[in-house]
N, C-alpha and C positions, 0 to 999 in steps of 0.2 A: 447517421450514415446516409440515409435517404436524402437528407437536405444537401449533403455534399455532392451526391451523384446527380442531383437534378440539373444544376447548371451545365454539367458535362454532357448530359443527354440532349439538352437544348442546343448546345454548340455542335454536337455531332449531327443532330437533325438538320441544322442550318447548312452544314457542310455537304450533306447529301443532295441538296438542291442544285439549281443551275449556278454556275460561277457568276459573280457580280457583273462582269462585262456582258455576258449573254443576257442577263436579266434586264440590263439597261437597253440592250439592242432589241429585245423581244417586242416591245410595243411598236417600234419603228418597223420591224420585219412584218408584223401583222398588218399594219396599215399599208405597207408597200405591196404585200401580196394581195390585199383586198382591192386596192385602187390602181395597181399597175399590172401585176402578174396575171391575175384572173381576167381582167378586161382584155389584155393582150392575147392570151390563149383563147378566150371565148370569141374574140373578134376573128382570130385566125380560123376557127372552126366554122363560124358563120359565113366566111368567104366562100366556102364550098357548099353552101346550102341555099335553098330558096325559102326565105323565112319572112313571113308577114304576121305580126302579132295579132292583127285584127281580122285576118282572113280565116274563112272556114276550111280552107284546104290544108291538108297536112303538110308539114315541113318535108321537103324532098332534097335528096342529094343531087347536086348539079355538077359536081366535079370541077373542072377548070372553066366552065362556060362563063362564069362571072368575070374571070380574068380575060377571056377572049373578047368580051363585050367592050373592054377598054379600047380596042383597036377599031371598033365599029361604031362607037358612040361619038358623034360630032360635038355634042355638048361637053363631054369630058375633054375632048381634044382642045376645044376652045378655052375651057377653064385651065387646062394645063399650060397652054401658050400664055394666057394672061398672067398666071402665077409666076412662070419663069421670067416673063418680061418684068413683072413687078420686082422680083428678087434681083435680077441683073441690073436694073436701073436704080432702085432705092438703096441697096446695100452699099455700093461704092459712093453714091452721093451723100448718104448719111455719115459714112465713115470719114470722108474727106471734109465735110462741113463741120463735123464734131471736132476733128483734129485742128482745123483752122480756128474754130471758136476757142478751143482750149489754149492755143498759142496766143490769141488775143487776150484772154482772161489771165494769162500768165504775166502779162505786163503789169507793173505796179502803177495802176491808175486810180484816181479817186472813185469810190463807189464800186470797186471791183466785186466785192462780196454781194452787193445788191444786184448787180448784173448776173452774177453766177446763180443766185437764187431765182431770178426772173427767168433765165433760160431753162432751169431745172423744173420750173412750175408745171409745164405741160406733162411731165412724167408722173406727177402725183395726181393729175386729174383723171377722171374716168374717160376711157376712150369713147364711150357713148356720148358724153357731154361734148367732147372735142368734135366728134363727128356731126352732132346736131348743130354746133356753132358754125362749122365749115359748110354745112348744108345751107344754112342761112346766108353765109358769106358768098357762096356760089350761086345763090338763087337769082332769077331774072331781075328781081327788084332788090337784090342784096347789095352789100357794100362794095364788092368788086366791080360789078357792072355800073354802080353809081359813080365810082371814081373814074372808070373808063369813059362813061358818058360825059362827065364833067370836062375832061380834057379832049373831047371830040372823037374818041375812038369807037364809041358805041358799045353796047352790051353783047353778051354771047350766052347761049344756053349751055353752060359748062357741063352740067351733069346729065343733060338729055341729048347731047351730041356724042355719038359713038367715038368720034375722033378725039374728044377732049375729056371724056368722063374718067377714064383710067389715069391719064396724066394728072388730072386735078386731084384724084385720091392719092396718087404718089406724092405730090407736092405737100399735101396735108400730112402724110405719114412721115416724111422727112422732117417737117417742122416739129411734129409731136415728139420725135425720137431723138433729135440731135442734141438736146440739152442733157439728156441722161448719159449719152456716150461721151459728151464733152467733159462732164464731171469725172468720168473714169479716166480719160486722158489727162485731165488736169491733176488728178491724184497720182498718175504714173510719172509725171514730171518730177515729183518730189523724190522718186527713187533713183534718179539719175545723179551720179556723184558730181559734185561741183568741180572736182579736180579735172574732169574731162573738159569742161568749159574753160577752165583756167589754162589748160594746156593748149586748147584750140586758140585762145586769145593770144597766147605767147607766140604761136606759130603764125599769127597774122590772119587767121581765118575770119571771113566775113559772116554776115548773118545767114545767107543762103548756104554757104559751105559748112557752117556749124550745124545747121539743121540737117543737111544731107549726110554728113559724115559722123555726127555725134548723136543728135536727138533722134533722128529717124531710125537708125539701127538699134538704139536702145529701146525704142518704143515698138519694135516689130512684134514681140510677144503679146503686148497689149492690143496692138492692131489686129493680130490674129484672133485673140479672144473676142474682141468686139465684132469682127466679121462673122465668127461662128454663131454667137448668140443672136446677132441681128439677122443672119440667114435663117436660123430656125424660126425666129419670130415672124419673118416675112413670109415664109412658106405657110404659116398658120393664119394669115390675114383673113379676118372674117367680120369683125364688128364694124369696121369702117364701111365695107361694101354693103353689109346688111342694112345699116342705118341710112346710108346716103343714096344708094341706087338699087338695092335688091338684086344686084347682078346685071341690071340693064344699063343703057338701052341696047336691045338686040344682043344681050349676052356679052357686051363689050367689057364689062367689069366682073363677069362671073369668075370666081376663083375655085381652087380645088376644095377648100374647106367649106365654102358656101354651097358648092355643088354636093358635097358630102352631106351637109345639113339637109338640103332639099330632098336628096335621095332617101335619107334615113327617116326623116320626120314628116315629110309631106307625101312622098310616094310610098313610104313604109317598106322599102326594098332593102332590108337590113343586110342581106348577103352581098349585094353589089356595093352598098355603102361601106362595108368592111374592107372590100378590095380597094376602094378609093382611099380609105384611111391608111392602108398599108403603103399605097403609092406615096402619100404625103410623108409617111414615116421613112421610107427608103430614100426619097429624094433629100430630105433633111439630113439623113445619116450620111449619104454619099458626099454632099457638099461639106458637111462638118468634118468628115474624115480627111477630105482633100485639104481643107484649110488647116487642120491640125498637123498633117504631114508637112505642109509648107511652113508651119509655125515652129516645129521642133528644131530644125537646124538654126533658125534665128534665135531661139531661146538659148541654145547651147553656146552660140557665138556671143550672145550678150553676157552670159554668165562668165565666160572666159575674159571678156573685156573688163568686167568689174574686178 
């Protein structure tokens, strides 16, 4: 009798535990809480404190003084302007270049797969490696100045001139990111029904008209997705600036995340650094929500068209 009851007891014991879906979600929830929820809440608390882990002074409550410092800090304001300029310039350029490259790769030409792999290659390289290569490329004795000198235009201190340092980094960022987004657009082309192109051809639509009235409307959801993830990435630009210019010259390439890094790990002002982190978070969120709201009607229209 005991032998018969034993399996039943085991089954009942198993049923008293967490349901299988929750058991599978539990490890993810623990990691999410440890690496997102806790830092998010702890950073919010730090923003109201004056906290230096190496200082002998006790941690004190500062209220909103860390937030008010944002409006009086010229270094923060310069970093904010540089970051916004970086986002406003690079996101449209990268999106347009990636879409144009995807259209070219869509044509059935010999070696198309090889070109596709070549353009995607920068996306799998470390940004540190890319930044070091472009630092050598922009150097006074680098390849760019060598080519300009050869054709009689002369060289230029690209990374030490405040007027050209940030544009030089922007150009490098567009080059490094365009291949990744081009592959996304190229994959999106396969989801467009061939019937739409056949109907456009029967109507006598040309190349530009077909792109404007067929391809572009169907790609709007993907364009919105690319804009959102590229915007979030651009607001978090750090490695390129840290490796190539350290925020110089004269702060012309200082960005929010670089300034956050310097405030937290060089000045050890964790309270003010937490405020800067929330500024980056809020700006990324506002831009993303705006893009998603613009994306939703396009996505609905595209679904109806299909």
